C-alpha positions in Angstrom: 96.9 39.8 120.1 94.5 41.3 117.5 91.2 39.6 117.2 90.7 37.2 114.2 89.2 38.8 111.2 85.7 37.9 110.4 84.7 35.8 107.3 81.1 36.8 107.4 80.2 38.7 104.0 78.4 41.6 105.9 81.3 42.1 108.3 83.7 42.2 105.2 81.5 44.5 103.2 81.5 47.0 106.3 85.1 46.5 107.5 86.9 46.5 104.1 84.7 48.6 101.9 82.8 50.8 104.3 79.3 49.9 103.2 76.5 48.8 105.7 74.3 46.8 103.3 74.2 44.7 100.1 72.2 45.8 97.1 69.9 43.6 95.0 71.1 40.0 94.4 74.7 41.0 95.8 74.1 39.1 99.3 72.8 35.9 97.5 75.7 35.9 95.0 78.3 36.4 97.4 76.9 33.5 99.6 76.6 31.3 96.5 80.3 31.5 95.8 81.5 31.4 99.3 79.7 28.1 99.8 81.6 26.7 96.6 78.8 27.1 94.0 79.2 28.6 90.6 77.3 31.7 89.5 76.3 33.5 86.2 75.7 37.3 87.1 74.0 39.8 84.8 74.2 43.2 86.5 74.3 46.7 85.1 77.5 48.7 84.9 77.7 50.7 88.2 75.7 47.7 89.9 78.4 46.5 92.2 79.6 43.4 90.1 83.2 43.6 91.6 82.0 43.1 95.0 80.3 39.9 94.1 83.7 38.2 93.7 85.9 40.3 95.8 84.0 39.7 99.1 83.9 35.8 98.4 87.7 36.1 97.6 88.4 37.6 100.9 86.1 35.4 102.8 87.6 32.2 101.4 91.2 33.5 101.8 90.3 34.2 105.5 89.1 30.6 105.7 92.5 29.4 104.5 91.2 28.4 100.9 93.9 30.5 99.1 93.9 32.9 96.2 91.2 34.1 93.8 92.0 34.3 90.2 90.1 37.0 88.2 90.0 36.9 84.4 90.0 40.5 83.0 90.5 41.7 79.4 92.0 45.1 80.1 95.2 46.3 81.7 93.7 49.5 83.0 90.9 47.8 84.7 93.3 45.4 86.4 95.5 48.2 87.7 92.6 50.2 89.2 91.0 47.3 90.8 94.2 46.3 92.3 95.0 49.8 93.4 91.6 50.1 95.1 91.9 46.8 96.8 95.4 47.6 98.2 94.0 50.9 99.4 91.3 48.9 101.2 93.8 46.7 102.8 93.3 43.8 100.6 96.6 42.1 99.1 96.1 42.0 95.3 98.2 42.0 92.2 98.0 41.6 88.5 99.9 39.9 85.8 100.0 41.6 82.4 102.4 43.0 79.8 103.0 46.2 81.7 105.2 44.3 84.1 108.9 43.7 83.5 110.5 40.2 84.3 111.4 41.2 87.9 107.8 42.4 88.5 106.4 39.2 87.1 108.6 37.0 89.4 107.7 39.0 92.4 104.0 38.5 91.7 104.4 34.9 91.0 106.4 34.4 94.4 103.3 36.2 96.1 101.0 33.9 94.3 102.7 30.7 95.2 103.3 31.8 98.8 99.6 32.1 99.6 99.9 35.7 100.6 97.9 37.1 97.7 94.0 37.3 98.2 93.3 38.3 94.6 95.3 38.0 91.3 94.0 39.6 88.0 95.3 38.4 84.8 94.2 38.3 81.1 92.5 35.2 79.6 95.5 34.3 77.4 97.9 34.4 80.5 95.4 32.3 82.4 95.4 29.6 79.8 99.3 29.6 79.2 100.9 26.3 80.2 103.3 27.8 82.6 100.6 29.7 84.5 98.4 26.6 84.6 101.2 24.7 86.2 101.3 27.3 89.0 97.5 26.9 89.4 97.9 23.2 89.6 100.4 23.6 92.4 98.0 25.9 94.4 95.2 23.3 93.6 97.2 20.4 95.0 97.6 22.4 98.2 94.1 23.7 98.5 95.0 27.1 97.8 92.9 28.0 94.8 89.8 29.7 96.1 87.8 30.7 93.2 87.7 31.9 89.5 86.0 35.1 88.5 85.5 35.7 84.7 84.7 39.4 84.3 83.2 40.7 81.0 82.0 37.2 80.3 79.9 38.4 77.2 83.3 38.3 75.4 83.1 34.5 75.2 80.1 34.8 72.9 80.2 35.1 69.1 76.6 36.5 69.3 77.7 39.2 71.8 78.8 42.8 70.8 82.5 42.3 71.8 83.6 38.8 71.0 87.3 37.9 72.0 88.8 34.7 70.8 91.1 34.4 73.7 88.0 33.9 75.9 87.1 30.6 74.2 89.8 28.7 76.1 88.4 29.5 79.5 86.2 26.3 79.4 89.2 24.4 80.4 89.0 25.8 84.0 85.9 23.7 84.5 87.7 20.5 83.5 90.9 21.1 85.1 89.7 22.4 88.4 86.2 21.0 88.9 86.1 21.8 92.6 86.9 25.4 92.4 83.8 27.7 92.3 83.5 29.9 89.1 81.6 33.2 88.8 81.1 34.8 85.3 79.9 38.4 85.2 78.6 40.7 82.5 76.5 43.8 82.2 74.9 42.9 78.9 73.8 39.7 77.4 70.7 38.8 75.4 69.3 35.2 75.5 71.7 34.0 72.7 74.7 35.4 74.6 73.7 34.0 77.8 73.3 30.5 76.3 76.7 30.9 74.8 78.3 31.9 78.1 76.7 28.9 79.9 77.8 26.5 77.0 81.4 27.8 76.4 82.3 28.2 80.2 80.4 24.9 81.3 78.3 26.7 83.7 75.3 24.3 83.2 74.8 23.8 87.0 75.5 27.5 87.8 72.8 29.6 89.6 71.9 32.6 87.3 71.4 35.9 88.9 69.8 38.7 86.7 69.6 42.2 88.2 67.4 44.9 86.7 69.0 46.6 83.7 67.5 49.9 84.6 69.9 52.8 85.3 67.3 55.4 86.5 70.0 58.1 86.9 70.8 58.1 83.2 68.8 60.4 80.9 68.4 59.0 77.4 68.0 61.5 74.5 68.2 60.6 70.8 68.1 63.6 68.4 67.8 63.8 64.6 71.2 64.8 62.9 71.2 68.4 61.9 74.9 69.1 61.9 75.7 66.7 64.6 79.0 68.2 65.5 77.4 71.7 66.1 74.5 69.9 68.0 77.1 68.1 70.2 78.9 71.4 71.0 75.8 73.2 72.0 74.8 70.3 74.3 78.2 70.1 75.9 78.3 73.9 76.4 74.7 74.0 77.8 74.7 71.0 79.9 78.1 69.7 80.6 80.6 72.4 80.8 83.7 71.3 82.8 82.7 67.8 83.2 84.1 64.4 82.3 82.5 62.4 79.5 83.0 60.1 76.4 82.1 60.9 72.8 81.8 57.8 70.6 82.4 57.9 66.8 82.5 55.0 64.4 85.8 55.7 62.5 89.3 56.4 63.6 89.5 59.4 61.4 86.3 60.8 62.8 87.6 60.3 66.3 90.7 62.4 65.7 88.9 65.1 63.7 86.3 65.5 66.4 88.8 65.6 69.1 90.8 68.2 67.5 87.7 70.2 66.7 86.5 70.1 70.4 89.9 71.4 71.4 89.6 74.3 68.9 86.3 75.1 70.6 88.0 75.4 73.9 86.9 71.8 75.3 89.7 69.6 76.8 89.4 66.5 74.6 91.7 63.6 73.7 91.3 60.9 70.9 91.5 57.1 71.5 91.3 54.4 69.0 93.2 51.1 68.2 95.2 52.6 65.5 97.1 55.0 68.1 100.4 54.1 69.5 100.0 51.9 72.6 101.9 54.3 74.7 99.6 57.2 73.4 96.6 55.1 74.3 97.9 54.5 77.8 98.7 58.0 78.4 95.3 59.4 77.2 93.4 56.7 79.2 95.5 57.6 82.3 94.8 61.3 82.0 91.0 60.5 81.5 91.0 58.4 84.7 92.9 61.1 86.8 91.6 64.4 85.5 88.2 65.8 86.4 87.0 67.6 83.3 88.4 65.6 80.2 86.4 64.5 77.2 87.4 61.3 75.6 86.4 61.0 71.8 86.8 57.4 71.0 85.9 54.3 69.0 84.4 51.3 71.0 88.1 50.3 71.5 87.9 52.6 74.6 85.6 51.8 77.6 85.4 48.2 78.7 86.5 48.1 82.4 86.5 51.9 82.8 85.6 52.3 86.4 85.8 56.0 86.6 82.5 56.8 88.5 82.0 60.5 87.7 81.6 60.3 83.9 78.7 62.6 83.5 77.8 61.9 80.0 78.3 59.6 77.1 77.5 60.9 73.5 77.2 58.9 70.2 77.9 60.8 67.0 77.3 57.6 65.1 74.7 54.7 65.5 76.2 51.7 67.5 75.7 48.3 66.1 73.0 46.9 68.5 71.3 47.7 71.9 73.8 45.6 73.8 76.6 47.9 72.5 74.6 51.0 73.1 73.7 49.9 76.7 77.3 49.0 77.6 78.6 52.3 76.2 76.0 54.4 77.8 76.3 52.5 81.1 79.9 54.2 81.5 78.1 57.3 82.7 76.9 58.0 86.0 78.6 54.9 87.8 78.3 56.9 91.1 74.6 56.9 91.0 74.5 60.6 90.4 72.5 62.1 87.3 74.2 61.4 84.0 73.2 61.7 80.4 73.3 59.5 77.3 72.9 61.4 74.2 72.9 60.3 70.5 72.6 62.1 67.2 71.2 59.8 64.5 70.2 60.0 60.8 69.4 58.4 57.5 73.1 57.7 56.7 73.6 55.7 60.0 70.9 53.4 59.0 72.3 52.8 55.6 75.8 52.3 56.7 75.0 49.9 59.4 72.8 47.8 57.1 75.6 47.8 54.5 78.2 46.5 57.0 76.1 43.6 57.9 75.2 42.7 54.3 78.9 43.1 53.1 80.5 41.1 55.9 81.7 37.5 55.4 79.8 36.1 58.2 77.4 33.2 58.0 73.8 34.0 56.9 72.4 33.0 60.4 74.8 35.5 62.1 73.8 38.1 59.7 70.1 37.4 60.2 70.7 37.8 64.0 72.8 41.0 63.5 70.0 42.5 61.4 67.6 41.7 64.1 69.6 43.4 66.6 70.0 46.4 64.5 66.2 46.6 63.9 65.8 46.6 67.7 68.1 49.6 68.0 66.4 51.5 65.1 63.0 50.8 66.9 64.4 52.5 70.0 65.7 55.5 68.0 62.4 55.9 66.0 60.2 55.3 69.2 57.5 57.7 70.1 57.0 56.2 73.6 59.4 55.9 76.6 62.9 55.1 75.6 63.7 53.2 78.8 60.7 51.0 78.3 62.0 50.0 75.0 65.5 49.4 76.3 64.3 47.3 79.2 62.0 45.2 76.9 65.0 44.2 74.8 66.6 42.6 78.1 63.3 40.9 79.0 62.2 43.4 81.6 58.6 44.6 81.2 56.9 47.6 82.7 53.2 48.1 83.3 51.4 49.5 80.3 51.5 53.3 80.1 54.5 53.4 82.4 56.9 56.4 81.7 60.3 56.9 83.3 60.1 60.8 83.1 63.9 60.9 82.5 64.1 60.4 78.6 63.5 62.8 75.9 60.2 61.3 75.0 58.8 61.4 78.5 60.0 64.8 79.3 58.7 66.4 75.9 56.1 64.2 74.1 57.1 64.1 70.4 54.5 65.4 67.9 53.4 62.6 65.8 51.9 62.5 62.2 50.5 59.7 60.1 53.0 59.1 57.4 51.2 56.3 55.7 50.4 58.1 52.5 53.8 59.7 52.4 55.3 56.3 52.7 53.3 55.0 49.8 54.5 58.1 47.8 58.1 57.3 48.6 57.8 53.7 47.6 56.0 54.4 44.4 58.8 56.9 43.6 61.5 54.4 44.2 59.7 52.0 41.9 59.0 54.6 39.2 62.7 55.8 39.0 63.9 52.2 38.9 61.5 51.2 36.2 62.2 54.4 34.1 66.1 54.2 34.2 66.7 50.5 35.0 68.7 51.1 38.1 68.2 52.7 41.6 68.9 56.0 43.1 70.0 57.5 46.5 67.7 59.1 48.9 68.7 62.8 48.0 67.7 62.4 44.4 64.4 60.6 45.3 63.5 63.5 47.6 64.2 66.0 44.8 61.8 64.0 42.6 59.1 63.9 45.3 59.4 67.5 46.1 59.7 68.6 42.4 63.1 70.1 42.8 64.6 70.5 39.4 68.3 69.6 39.3 70.7 68.7 36.5 70.3 65.0 37.5 66.5 65.0 37.5 66.6 66.6 34.0 69.2 64.3 32.7 67.2 61.3 33.8 64.0 62.4 32.7 62.6 62.0 35.9 60.5 65.3 35.7 58.2 63.5 33.6 57.4 60.8 36.0 53.9 60.4 37.6 55.5 60.8 41.0 57.2 64.1 40.2 56.3 66.7 42.9 53.6 64.5 44.5 55.3 65.3 47.9 55.7 69.1 47.7 53.7 69.5 50.9 56.4 67.9 52.9 59.7 69.2 53.9 62.9 67.8 53.0 63.6 66.7 56.8 60.1 65.0 56.7 61.0 63.0 53.7 64.4 62.0 55.3 62.5 60.9 58.2 60.0 58.8 56.0 62.8 57.1 54.1 64.8 56.4 57.2 61.8 54.7 58.9 61.1 52.7 55.8 64.7 51.5 55.7 64.6 50.7 59.5 61.4 48.7 59.0 62.9 46.8 56.0 60.3 48.1 53.5 63.2 49.8 51.6 66.6 48.3 51.0 69.9 50.2 50.6 72.1 48.5 48.0 75.5 48.6 46.6 78.4 51.0 46.8 76.3 54.1 46.2 73.5 53.2 48.7 70.9 53.2 46.1 67.3 52.4 47.4 65.1 49.4 46.3 61.9 48.0 47.5 62.0 45.3 50.1 59.5 42.4 50.2 57.3 44.0 52.7 56.9 47.1 50.6 53.8 45.7 48.8 51.7 45.8 52.1 52.6 49.4 52.6 51.7 50.3 48.9 48.3 48.6 49.5 47.6 50.6 52.6 47.8 47.5 54.9 50.5 49.0 57.1 50.2 52.3 59.1 53.3 54.3 59.4 53.4 56.9 62.1 56.4 59.1 62.7 57.7 61.9 65.0 57.3 65.2 63.6 60.9 66.5 62.7 61.9 69.6 64.5 63.0 72.7 62.4 66.7 73.0 61.8 68.3 75.2 64.4 70.0 78.3 63.1 73.8 78.0 63.1 75.4 79.5 66.2 72.1 79.7 68.1 71.5 77.5 71.0 68.2 75.5 71.3 66.9 73.1 73.8 65.4 71.1 71.1 68.6 70.8 69.2 70.8 70.1 72.1 68.6 68.0 74.4 66.5 68.6 77.3 66.9 71.1 80.1 70.1 70.8 82.3 69.7 68.2 84.9 73.3 67.5 85.8 74.8 70.7 86.9 77.1 70.0 89.7 75.0 66.9 90.9 77.3 66.2 93.8 76.7 69.7 95.2 73.1 69.8 94.8 72.2 68.9 98.5 75.1 70.9 100.1 74.7 74.5 101.7 77.4 77.1 101.1 79.5 75.8 104.1 79.1 72.1 102.8 80.4 73.1 99.4 83.5 74.8 100.9 84.1 71.5 102.9 83.5 69.4 99.8 86.0 71.5 97.8 88.6 71.3 100.5 88.2 67.5 100.8 88.6 67.3 96.9 91.8 69.3 97.0 93.1 67.0 99.9 92.1 63.9 97.9 94.0 65.1 94.8 97.2 65.5 96.7 96.9 62.0 98.2 96.0 60.6 94.8 99.1 62.1 93.4 101.4 60.9 96.1 100.0 57.4 95.7 99.9 57.5 91.9 96.3 56.5 91.7 93.1 57.9 90.2 91.5 60.3 92.8 88.2 58.2 92.9 90.1 55.1 94.2 90.9 57.0 97.4 87.4 58.2 97.8 84.5 58.8 95.6 82.7 62.0 95.2 79.7 60.4 96.7 81.8 59.6 99.9 83.4 63.1 100.1 79.9 64.6 99.8 78.6 62.6 102.6 81.6 63.8 104.7 80.9 67.4 103.6 77.2 67.1 104.6 77.8 65.3 108.1 80.9 67.2 109.0 82.1 64.4 111.5 84.3 65.4 114.2 85.6 62.0 115.5 86.9 58.8 114.0 83.9 57.0 115.1 81.5 59.4 113.3 83.9 59.4 110.2 83.7 55.5 110.3 79.9 55.7 109.7 80.3 57.4 106.4 79.5 55.1 103.5 82.8 54.1 101.6 85.1 54.6 104.6 86.5 51.1 105.5 88.7 50.3 108.4 92.0 50.6 106.5 91.1 53.9 105.0 89.9 55.2 108.4 93.3 54.2 109.8 95.3 55.8 107.0 93.4 58.9 106.5 90.9 59.5 109.3 93.0 62.1 111.1 93.9 64.0 108.0 90.2 64.2 107.0 89.1 65.4 110.4 91.9 68.0 110.3 90.7 69.3 106.8 87.1 69.5 107.9 88.1 71.2 111.1 89.9 74.0 109.3 86.8 74.9 107.3 84.4 77.7 108.6 81.3 76.3 110.4 
């Protein structure tokens, strides 16, 4: 008769998941939930949030306490999590619209029988009367072990991804007061955290906040100078043959960019909410299963994407706020290997984002908060110091004064600075004079022409060549003036108004005109000649070339290639993404150590008991066939 399975968290971590130690707050979170307490968990993407509820679910099930119910917003995430748990020997299932009636009935029978360890379901399914009746039945028999609410920021209207269906989840506290609940998210500022606590009734929950730092991600933000060409150079120079995501603001831009990348020989697919559901499913499935695919997408794509080997995330348009930026860039490098976050940013981005806030139908208080969040993102873009320090400060994490991460563009190549105070005063004076002369405002392009003394049909028709500000900025380039105006808009000294984005003075412009505010900017880089590659245009020197192979010798690389080929066959047979079978990091360790016995193989990180039993002998055979 086999020995009873242990309910100790560390034993489960090693036996099921193949890891020997918890990271950060994981051990404390797991114990809190196992002991029946509630928890609010803020942990960065790739930090191991799933283990914080999966291990308590296993432990409480082994203790006879029944099934854990996980609230998840996306079908793809449910399917991947369930596939990974089943591979690890944990009985799990999901309920969503991808199942037919027979499939739903089978899962419900497994749920009510008590055999399931974990069930994943969407929030609207959780709060449906029929499903609540099943939960009531389980609760009456003491077979409802815990609730895990993933992507908990979706409950907050202050957050970056509010979902109305999450608002009903507060009923879980009322209806099942004795069942522990754990809410998890990767991004939440103070407003969002307070909203999560209030709406999910987590007033007595213990809060665990992990560091938001992702040191393996390199942050780079460049000024737009034909952003599409900049992106192509960067992809060709630094990420050829690697998987990544390119975010665009509009559906049209997504489709045009994906098609253009395909024309340049890069495997790319579009993804946005306007595509047919089956097309979206097929594209996402390909991205999860293929090694070198680029997904061009709106923010409709990404939440819950567990693919660990995404090597880059690029933004061709400015996100709405730092939470969105952090969440999206965090989809790179979940495996801990080097990854990059790259963004091209320009004057039009600032104008468009401010206009969307101003023209929305939201309440004034909401608009005020959104403007504040946009200002924080603009400050990150315009910063001359360490990007990571700015990013972490937003989430309340401080670093010592003068600390530098040495893994962002500003740390790796200190930007040249210039005192733009006098230039800012010139620009503000020009905006005022043009408006005073004509009785209405003008866009940035016209104002730059006036400042530089560039005679055009429009400057002649408007009589602006007679203004006192005509040509006072001849000494500055067009790029420098774009930078000045962009910064003035970012700081609120200049407002962008109306359908045509005409510029007007903000309330704080007076202080700048009086010389009471110093404006310091980065020196813009010279435009890169078309068709010519440049480190300054594309980003910093390549840091992500085949990161998994970096520590392997020639024999190790051969073993790694053979293991990947074997893994691909297994993944196809099981209809799973390859990383669910084993991650690249686990394969690399196998290739490095070249174990020759099941005992040695069982010591490799990520090899649990079920996988060792299922695949151990196959892996040893693959390794034995490689030259030593």
